[in-house]
N, C-alpha and C positions, 0 to 999 in steps of 0.2 A: 029348536034352534041347532045346528050344528055344528060344532068345533072344529076347524081343519088346522093341525100342527104340522110341522117341517113340510112350509112350502116355499118356495123360491119365487121371487117378483123380478120380471125382468122390465126394463125400460129402455127403451131406444126412442133416441132423441136426434129428430130430423128437421135440416133449415131448409128453409124455402128459396132462399136467394141463388140464383148461378151466376157464374161466374161472368156471362156475359150481358150483365146487368138486369136480365129478366128473373120472374120469380115463376115457381111452379104455381101454376092456375091451379084455384078449385076442382076443377074437371079434370085438370092431370092427377091431381094428389086423389079425388075420388077416383080414377083407373086404378093407381097404385093399391090403394084400399081393396079393390077386389082380389089382386094379387093375395093379400094377407088374408082375405076372407077361405081363399081357397088352401090355407094353410092352417089357420088356426080357426075354430068355431067359437070362441069368447076371449075377448080381447077389449081394451078400453084405448080409445085415441081422444086427446085432450089437446084443443086450440091453444098455442101459448106465443109468447115471444122468446129469444133468445138472442145470445148476442156471440158471435162469432167472430174473432180477430179482431174486437172492436166496432164492430157492426153491429146495429139491431136488426133483425130479420124476423118474419113471422116464423114460426116453425110448428111441429107438432110432436107430440109424445104418445107410443104406441106401448101400453102397458098390460103382461100378460103372466099372472100369477098360475104356479101347478105345483102338483107334489115335487118333491124334492126327487123322486124316483123318474122323473120327467126330466130333471135339469139338462140332461148331457143333449137329449134331441130336439128340446124347446130351443136352447141356446145356440145350436146349429142351425135349425130352421130361421132363425132370428137372425142370424148373421148371416145368411144366404140372400134374405130378402133385404136387409140392409145394403148389402153389394149390390143388387139390381138397382134398389134405389140411386146408388153411386154412379151406377152408370148410365142409367135412365136420365139423370137430371143433372150430372156433370160434378157430383158433389166432391170434396175433398174427404171427409168424412162422416159418419155416421156413429153415433157415440152412444153406447149400452152399458146400462150399468145390472148387477144383480145383489141381489138382497134376499136373505133369509127373513121369513114371516111365519106370522099366523095368522088367523082370523075366522070368521065364523058367518052362517047364513043363515038368515031373519028368516 
């Protein structure tokens, strides 16, 4: 078992409703994740349901955990990917959180 201290976990929350009443399709989301693949070699995607301005929508969360030493670069890369999503799918916002964490590999 390998214990990892001083880690940072970023979570980016992406809604799939678009202002024109359409929804980001599964195919479009998969294509977007290919851009994420080019930037990060290890991350988790969770499908979920979110609420934005009172409206329920399909959403997904990208979660990335890195050593504290990679916090600055990872945060900027994730923010750039969030901006890409906003532009590509006409989103008002992508919410990103950052928490300090520790864990272990089994």
